[in-house]
SEKOLNU-132765 format. One record per residue: residue in three letters; x, z, y of N, C-alpha, C, O, CB in turn. Coordinates in nm, 2 decimals. Glycine has a CB too. Layout:
<recs>
<rec r="ala" n_u="X" n_w="Z" n_v="Y" ca_u="X" ca_w="Z" ca_v="Y" c_u="X" c_w="Z" c_v="Y" o_u="X" o_w="Z" o_v="Y" cb_u="X" cb_w="Z" cb_v="Y"/>
...
</recs>
This chain:
<recs>
<rec r="met" n_u="1.23" n_w="7.89" n_v="5.20" ca_u="1.25" ca_w="7.77" ca_v="5.15" c_u="1.20" c_w="7.74" c_v="5.01" o_u="1.16" o_w="7.63" o_v="4.98" cb_u="1.38" cb_w="7.74" cb_v="5.16"/>
<rec r="ile" n_u="1.20" n_w="7.85" n_v="4.91" ca_u="1.15" ca_w="7.86" ca_v="4.78" c_u="1.00" c_w="7.83" c_v="4.76" o_u="0.96" o_w="7.75" o_v="4.68" cb_u="1.17" cb_w="7.99" cb_v="4.74"/>
<rec r="gly" n_u="0.94" n_w="7.90" n_v="4.87" ca_u="0.80" ca_w="7.88" ca_v="4.89" c_u="0.75" c_w="7.72" c_v="4.93" o_u="0.63" o_w="7.69" o_v="4.91" cb_u="0.77" cb_w="7.98" cb_v="4.99"/>
<rec r="leu" n_u="0.82" n_w="7.65" n_v="4.96" ca_u="0.81" ca_w="7.52" ca_v="5.01" c_u="0.81" c_w="7.42" c_v="4.89" o_u="0.75" o_w="7.31" o_v="4.90" cb_u="0.91" cb_w="7.49" cb_v="5.11"/>
<rec r="thr" n_u="0.88" n_w="7.46" n_v="4.77" ca_u="0.89" ca_w="7.35" ca_v="4.66" c_u="0.76" c_w="7.36" c_v="4.58" o_u="0.75" o_w="7.28" o_v="4.49" cb_u="1.03" cb_w="7.37" cb_v="4.56"/>
<rec r="asn" n_u="0.67" n_w="7.43" n_v="4.60" ca_u="0.56" ca_w="7.41" ca_v="4.54" c_u="0.44" c_w="7.38" c_v="4.62" o_u="0.41" o_w="7.47" o_v="4.70" cb_u="0.54" cb_w="7.51" cb_v="4.45"/>
<rec r="arg" n_u="0.38" n_w="7.26" n_v="4.61" ca_u="0.28" ca_w="7.23" ca_v="4.73" c_u="0.14" c_w="7.26" c_v="4.70" o_u="0.05" o_w="7.23" o_v="4.78" cb_u="0.28" cb_w="7.08" cb_v="4.78"/>
<rec r="asn" n_u="0.12" n_w="7.33" n_v="4.55" ca_u="0.01" ca_w="7.39" ca_v="4.50" c_u="-0.03" c_w="7.50" c_v="4.54" o_u="-0.14" o_w="7.54" o_v="4.52" cb_u="0.00" cb_w="7.39" cb_v="4.40"/>
<rec r="ser" n_u="0.07" n_w="7.59" n_v="4.60" ca_u="0.07" ca_w="7.73" ca_v="4.62" c_u="0.13" c_w="7.77" c_v="4.75" o_u="0.23" o_w="7.71" o_v="4.78" cb_u="0.13" cb_w="7.80" cb_v="4.51"/>
<rec r="ser" n_u="0.10" n_w="7.85" n_v="4.83" ca_u="0.16" ca_w="7.89" ca_v="4.94" c_u="0.23" c_w="8.03" c_v="4.92" o_u="0.30" o_w="8.08" o_v="5.01" cb_u="0.07" cb_w="7.89" cb_v="5.05"/>
<rec r="glu" n_u="0.20" n_w="8.10" n_v="4.80" ca_u="0.27" ca_w="8.23" ca_v="4.76" c_u="0.38" c_w="8.22" c_v="4.67" o_u="0.38" o_w="8.14" o_v="4.58" cb_u="0.18" cb_w="8.32" cb_v="4.70"/>
<rec r="val" n_u="0.48" n_w="8.30" n_v="4.70" ca_u="0.59" ca_w="8.31" ca_v="4.60" c_u="0.58" c_w="8.45" c_v="4.53" o_u="0.59" o_w="8.56" o_v="4.60" cb_u="0.75" cb_w="8.29" cb_v="4.66"/>
<rec r="val" n_u="0.56" n_w="8.44" n_v="4.39" ca_u="0.53" ca_w="8.55" ca_v="4.29" c_u="0.70" c_w="8.60" c_v="4.25" o_u="0.77" o_w="8.51" o_v="4.20" cb_u="0.42" cb_w="8.48" cb_v="4.15"/>
<rec r="ile" n_u="0.73" n_w="8.70" n_v="4.27" ca_u="0.85" ca_w="8.77" ca_v="4.20" c_u="0.82" c_w="8.84" c_v="4.09" o_u="0.76" o_w="8.95" o_v="4.11" cb_u="0.91" cb_w="8.85" cb_v="4.29"/>
<rec r="phe" n_u="0.86" n_w="8.81" n_v="3.99" ca_u="0.85" ca_w="8.88" ca_v="3.84" c_u="0.97" c_w="8.98" c_v="3.81" o_u="1.09" o_w="8.93" o_v="3.80" cb_u="0.86" cb_w="8.76" cb_v="3.71"/>
<rec r="asp" n_u="0.94" n_w="9.11" n_v="3.81" ca_u="1.04" ca_w="9.18" ca_v="3.75" c_u="1.00" c_w="9.24" c_v="3.61" o_u="0.89" o_w="9.30" o_v="3.58" cb_u="1.08" cb_w="9.29" cb_v="3.85"/>
<rec r="ala" n_u="1.09" n_w="9.22" n_v="3.52" ca_u="1.06" ca_w="9.25" ca_v="3.37" c_u="1.02" c_w="9.39" c_v="3.34" o_u="0.94" o_w="9.43" o_v="3.25" cb_u="1.18" cb_w="9.22" cb_v="3.27"/>
<rec r="arg" n_u="1.09" n_w="9.47" n_v="3.42" ca_u="1.07" ca_w="9.63" ca_v="3.39" c_u="0.95" c_w="9.69" c_v="3.46" o_u="0.89" o_w="9.63" o_v="3.55" cb_u="1.20" cb_w="9.72" cb_v="3.44"/>
<rec r="ser" n_u="0.91" n_w="9.81" n_v="3.41" ca_u="0.82" ca_w="9.87" ca_v="3.48" c_u="0.84" c_w="9.91" c_v="3.60" o_u="0.95" o_w="9.92" o_v="3.65" cb_u="0.77" cb_w="9.95" cb_v="3.41"/>
<rec r="lys" n_u="0.73" n_w="9.95" n_v="3.67" ca_u="0.77" ca_w="9.98" ca_v="3.81" c_u="0.85" c_w="10.12" c_v="3.82" o_u="0.94" o_w="10.14" o_v="3.91" cb_u="0.63" cb_w="9.98" cb_v="3.89"/>
<rec r="ile" n_u="0.83" n_w="10.21" n_v="3.74" ca_u="0.89" ca_w="10.34" ca_v="3.73" c_u="1.04" c_w="10.31" c_v="3.70" o_u="1.12" o_w="10.36" o_v="3.78" cb_u="0.83" cb_w="10.44" cb_v="3.62"/>
<rec r="ala" n_u="1.07" n_w="10.23" n_v="3.59" ca_u="1.20" ca_w="10.19" ca_v="3.58" c_u="1.29" c_w="10.13" c_v="3.69" o_u="1.41" o_w="10.16" o_v="3.71" cb_u="1.20" cb_w="10.11" cb_v="3.48"/>
<rec r="ala" n_u="1.20" n_w="10.04" n_v="3.77" ca_u="1.27" ca_w="9.99" ca_v="3.87" c_u="1.29" c_w="10.08" c_v="3.98" o_u="1.40" o_w="10.08" o_v="4.04" cb_u="1.22" cb_w="9.88" cb_v="3.92"/>
<rec r="met" n_u="1.19" n_w="10.16" n_v="4.02" ca_u="1.20" ca_w="10.27" ca_v="4.11" c_u="1.33" c_w="10.39" c_v="4.09" o_u="1.40" o_w="10.44" o_v="4.17" cb_u="1.05" cb_w="10.34" cb_v="4.10"/>
<rec r="gly" n_u="1.33" n_w="10.41" n_v="3.94" ca_u="1.44" ca_w="10.50" ca_v="3.90" c_u="1.58" c_w="10.43" c_v="3.93" o_u="1.68" o_w="10.50" o_v="3.95" cb_u="1.43" cb_w="10.54" cb_v="3.75"/>
<rec r="asn" n_u="1.59" n_w="10.28" n_v="3.93" ca_u="1.71" ca_w="10.22" ca_v="3.97" c_u="1.75" c_w="10.23" c_v="4.11" o_u="1.87" o_w="10.21" o_v="4.14" cb_u="1.70" cb_w="10.10" cb_v="3.93"/>
<rec r="arg" n_u="1.66" n_w="10.26" n_v="4.19" ca_u="1.69" ca_w="10.28" ca_v="4.31" c_u="1.79" c_w="10.40" c_v="4.36" o_u="1.88" o_w="10.40" o_v="4.44" cb_u="1.58" cb_w="10.28" cb_v="4.38"/>
<rec r="val" n_u="1.75" n_w="10.49" n_v="4.29" ca_u="1.81" ca_w="10.60" ca_v="4.29" c_u="1.98" c_w="10.60" c_v="4.27" o_u="2.06" o_w="10.68" o_v="4.32" cb_u="1.74" cb_w="10.67" cb_v="4.20"/>
<rec r="lys" n_u="2.00" n_w="10.49" n_v="4.17" ca_u="2.13" ca_w="10.46" ca_v="4.13" c_u="2.19" c_w="10.32" c_v="4.23" o_u="2.26" o_w="10.23" o_v="4.18" cb_u="2.13" cb_w="10.43" cb_v="3.96"/>
<rec r="gln" n_u="2.14" n_w="10.33" n_v="4.35" ca_u="2.17" ca_w="10.21" ca_v="4.44" c_u="2.11" c_w="10.07" c_v="4.39" o_u="2.14" o_w="9.97" o_v="4.46" cb_u="2.34" cb_w="10.18" cb_v="4.46"/>
<rec r="gly" n_u="2.03" n_w="10.06" n_v="4.29" ca_u="1.97" ca_w="9.94" ca_v="4.26" c_u="1.86" c_w="9.93" c_v="4.32" o_u="1.84" o_w="9.97" o_v="4.44" cb_u="1.95" cb_w="9.91" cb_v="4.14"/>
<rec r="gly" n_u="1.74" n_w="9.88" n_v="4.23" ca_u="1.62" ca_w="9.86" ca_v="4.28" c_u="1.56" c_w="9.71" c_v="4.24" o_u="1.58" o_w="9.64" o_v="4.14" cb_u="1.64" cb_w="9.88" cb_v="4.44"/>
<rec r="tyr" n_u="1.47" n_w="9.69" n_v="4.33" ca_u="1.40" ca_w="9.58" ca_v="4.32" c_u="1.36" c_w="9.52" c_v="4.45" o_u="1.37" o_w="9.59" o_v="4.55" cb_u="1.29" cb_w="9.59" cb_v="4.25"/>
<rec r="glu" n_u="1.31" n_w="9.39" n_v="4.44" ca_u="1.29" ca_w="9.29" ca_v="4.58" c_u="1.20" c_w="9.36" c_v="4.65" o_u="1.11" o_w="9.42" o_v="4.61" cb_u="1.23" cb_w="9.14" cb_v="4.57"/>
<rec r="asn" n_u="1.23" n_w="9.34" n_v="4.81" ca_u="1.12" ca_w="9.38" ca_v="4.89" c_u="1.05" c_w="9.27" c_v="4.95" o_u="1.10" o_w="9.18" o_v="5.01" cb_u="1.15" cb_w="9.47" cb_v="4.99"/>
<rec r="thr" n_u="0.92" n_w="9.29" n_v="4.93" ca_u="0.85" ca_w="9.17" ca_v="4.96" c_u="0.84" c_w="9.13" c_v="5.12" o_u="0.79" o_w="9.03" o_v="5.17" cb_u="0.72" cb_w="9.17" cb_v="4.89"/>
<rec r="lys" n_u="0.89" n_w="9.24" n_v="5.18" ca_u="0.87" ca_w="9.23" ca_v="5.30" c_u="0.97" c_w="9.12" c_v="5.37" o_u="0.96" o_w="9.08" o_v="5.48" cb_u="0.87" cb_w="9.37" cb_v="5.36"/>
<rec r="trp" n_u="1.07" n_w="9.10" n_v="5.29" ca_u="1.18" ca_w="8.99" ca_v="5.33" c_u="1.14" c_w="8.86" c_v="5.29" o_u="1.22" o_w="8.77" o_v="5.30" cb_u="1.31" cb_w="9.01" cb_v="5.28"/>
<rec r="tyr" n_u="1.04" n_w="8.85" n_v="5.24" ca_u="0.98" ca_w="8.72" ca_v="5.21" c_u="0.85" c_w="8.69" c_v="5.25" o_u="0.75" o_w="8.77" o_v="5.22" cb_u="1.00" cb_w="8.69" cb_v="5.08"/>
<rec r="ala" n_u="0.84" n_w="8.57" n_v="5.31" ca_u="0.68" ca_w="8.53" ca_v="5.37" c_u="0.62" c_w="8.49" c_v="5.26" o_u="0.68" o_w="8.43" o_v="5.18" cb_u="0.65" cb_w="8.40" cb_v="5.48"/>
<rec r="asn" n_u="0.48" n_w="8.53" n_v="5.23" ca_u="0.39" ca_w="8.48" ca_v="5.15" c_u="0.43" c_w="8.54" c_v="5.00" o_u="0.41" o_w="8.47" o_v="4.89" cb_u="0.38" cb_w="8.31" cb_v="5.17"/>
<rec r="ser" n_u="0.48" n_w="8.65" n_v="4.99" ca_u="0.53" ca_w="8.67" ca_v="4.85" c_u="0.47" c_w="8.80" c_v="4.79" o_u="0.43" o_w="8.89" o_v="4.87" cb_u="0.70" cb_w="8.68" cb_v="4.84"/>
<rec r="ser" n_u="0.47" n_w="8.81" n_v="4.66" ca_u="0.40" ca_w="8.95" ca_v="4.58" c_u="0.50" c_w="8.98" c_v="4.50" o_u="0.59" o_w="8.89" o_v="4.48" cb_u="0.25" cb_w="8.93" cb_v="4.49"/>
<rec r="leu" n_u="0.51" n_w="9.09" n_v="4.44" ca_u="0.59" ca_w="9.15" ca_v="4.34" c_u="0.52" c_w="9.19" c_v="4.22" o_u="0.41" o_w="9.26" o_v="4.24" cb_u="0.67" cb_w="9.27" cb_v="4.39"/>
<rec r="arg" n_u="0.55" n_w="9.15" n_v="4.10" ca_u="0.47" ca_w="9.19" ca_v="3.99" c_u="0.56" c_w="9.25" c_v="3.85" o_u="0.65" o_w="9.18" o_v="3.78" cb_u="0.36" cb_w="9.04" cb_v="3.95"/>
<rec r="phe" n_u="0.52" n_w="9.38" n_v="3.83" ca_u="0.61" ca_w="9.44" ca_v="3.71" c_u="0.54" c_w="9.39" c_v="3.60" o_u="0.42" o_w="9.36" o_v="3.60" cb_u="0.61" cb_w="9.60" cb_v="3.71"/>
<rec r="cys" n_u="0.62" n_w="9.37" n_v="3.47" ca_u="0.59" ca_w="9.32" ca_v="3.36" c_u="0.58" c_w="9.43" c_v="3.24" o_u="0.52" o_w="9.42" o_v="3.14" cb_u="0.68" cb_w="9.22" cb_v="3.33"/>
<rec r="lys" n_u="0.64" n_w="9.52" n_v="3.29" ca_u="0.63" ca_w="9.65" ca_v="3.20" c_u="0.70" c_w="9.63" c_v="3.06" o_u="0.65" o_w="9.68" o_v="2.96" cb_u="0.46" cb_w="9.70" cb_v="3.18"/>
<rec r="ile" n_u="0.81" n_w="9.56" n_v="3.05" ca_u="0.88" ca_w="9.56" ca_v="2.93" c_u="0.96" c_w="9.69" c_v="2.93" o_u="1.04" o_w="9.72" o_v="3.02" cb_u="0.98" cb_w="9.42" cb_v="2.92"/>
<rec r="asp" n_u="0.95" n_w="9.77" n_v="2.82" ca_u="1.02" ca_w="9.90" ca_v="2.81" c_u="1.16" c_w="9.87" c_v="2.80" o_u="1.23" o_w="9.94" o_v="2.88" cb_u="0.97" cb_w="9.99" cb_v="2.69"/>
<rec r="asn" n_u="1.23" n_w="9.80" n_v="2.73" ca_u="1.36" ca_w="9.78" ca_v="2.71" c_u="1.42" c_w="9.65" c_v="2.69" o_u="1.44" o_w="9.60" o_v="2.59" cb_u="1.40" cb_w="9.85" cb_v="2.61"/>
<rec r="ile" n_u="1.44" n_w="9.60" n_v="2.82" ca_u="1.48" ca_w="9.45" ca_v="2.82" c_u="1.61" c_w="9.42" c_v="2.74" o_u="1.62" o_w="9.30" o_v="2.71" cb_u="1.50" cb_w="9.41" cb_v="2.98"/>
<rec r="his" n_u="1.68" n_w="9.50" n_v="2.71" ca_u="1.80" ca_w="9.49" ca_v="2.61" c_u="1.76" c_w="9.46" c_v="2.48" o_u="1.83" o_w="9.39" o_v="2.41" cb_u="1.87" cb_w="9.60" cb_v="2.61"/>
<rec r="thr" n_u="1.66" n_w="9.52" n_v="2.43" ca_u="1.59" ca_w="9.51" ca_v="2.30" c_u="1.54" c_w="9.37" c_v="2.29" o_u="1.56" o_w="9.31" o_v="2.19" cb_u="1.49" cb_w="9.60" cb_v="2.27"/>
<rec r="val" n_u="1.48" n_w="9.32" n_v="2.41" ca_u="1.39" ca_w="9.19" ca_v="2.39" c_u="1.52" c_w="9.09" c_v="2.40" o_u="1.51" o_w="9.00" o_v="2.32" cb_u="1.27" cb_w="9.15" cb_v="2.53"/>
<rec r="arg" n_u="1.64" n_w="9.10" n_v="2.49" ca_u="1.72" ca_w="9.00" ca_v="2.49" c_u="1.78" c_w="8.98" c_v="2.35" o_u="1.79" o_w="8.87" o_v="2.30" cb_u="1.81" cb_w="9.02" cb_v="2.59"/>
<rec r="lys" n_u="1.81" n_w="9.11" n_v="2.28" ca_u="1.87" ca_w="9.09" ca_v="2.15" c_u="1.79" c_w="9.01" c_v="2.06" o_u="1.84" o_w="8.92" o_v="1.98" cb_u="1.90" cb_w="9.22" cb_v="2.08"/>
<rec r="ala" n_u="1.65" n_w="9.04" n_v="2.07" ca_u="1.56" ca_w="8.97" ca_v="1.98" c_u="1.55" c_w="8.84" c_v="2.00" o_u="1.56" o_w="8.76" o_v="1.90" cb_u="1.43" cb_w="9.01" cb_v="1.99"/>
<rec r="tyr" n_u="1.55" n_w="8.79" n_v="2.11" ca_u="1.56" ca_w="8.66" ca_v="2.16" c_u="1.68" c_w="8.59" c_v="2.12" o_u="1.66" o_w="8.47" o_v="2.08" cb_u="1.55" cb_w="8.66" cb_v="2.30"/>
<rec r="arg" n_u="1.80" n_w="8.64" n_v="2.14" ca_u="1.93" ca_w="8.59" ca_v="2.07" c_u="1.91" c_w="8.56" c_v="1.92" o_u="1.95" o_w="8.45" o_v="1.88" cb_u="2.04" cb_w="8.70" cb_v="2.09"/>
<rec r="lys" n_u="1.85" n_w="8.66" n_v="1.84" ca_u="1.83" ca_w="8.63" ca_v="1.68" c_u="1.76" c_w="8.53" c_v="1.66" o_u="1.79" o_w="8.45" o_v="1.57" cb_u="1.78" cb_w="8.72" cb_v="1.61"/>
<rec r="thr" n_u="1.64" n_w="8.52" n_v="1.75" ca_u="1.55" ca_w="8.41" ca_v="1.73" c_u="1.59" c_w="8.28" c_v="1.76" o_u="1.57" o_w="8.21" o_v="1.67" cb_u="1.45" cb_w="8.43" cb_v="1.80"/>
<rec r="tyr" n_u="1.64" n_w="8.24" n_v="1.85" ca_u="1.68" ca_w="8.12" ca_v="1.92" c_u="1.81" c_w="8.06" c_v="1.95" o_u="1.83" o_w="7.95" o_v="1.99" cb_u="1.64" cb_w="8.14" cb_v="2.02"/>
<rec r="leu" n_u="1.92" n_w="8.16" n_v="1.91" ca_u="2.05" ca_w="8.11" ca_v="1.93" c_u="2.11" c_w="8.12" c_v="1.80" o_u="2.22" o_w="8.08" o_v="1.78" cb_u="2.14" cb_w="8.17" cb_v="2.04"/>
</recs>
């Protein structure tokens, strides 16, 4: 249903702020990342942000 909300594209892109290595490491801890096999016409892109907690703190200092 999410894919139907954008009439200009048939693809759903899922962004993960972590690096792929960090996301794979979370799988060992029963975490992980989205499986694109579960979503039609989807792709997964990793953004390679080293420490999302540091980014969050910087954002809060800047905008909140």
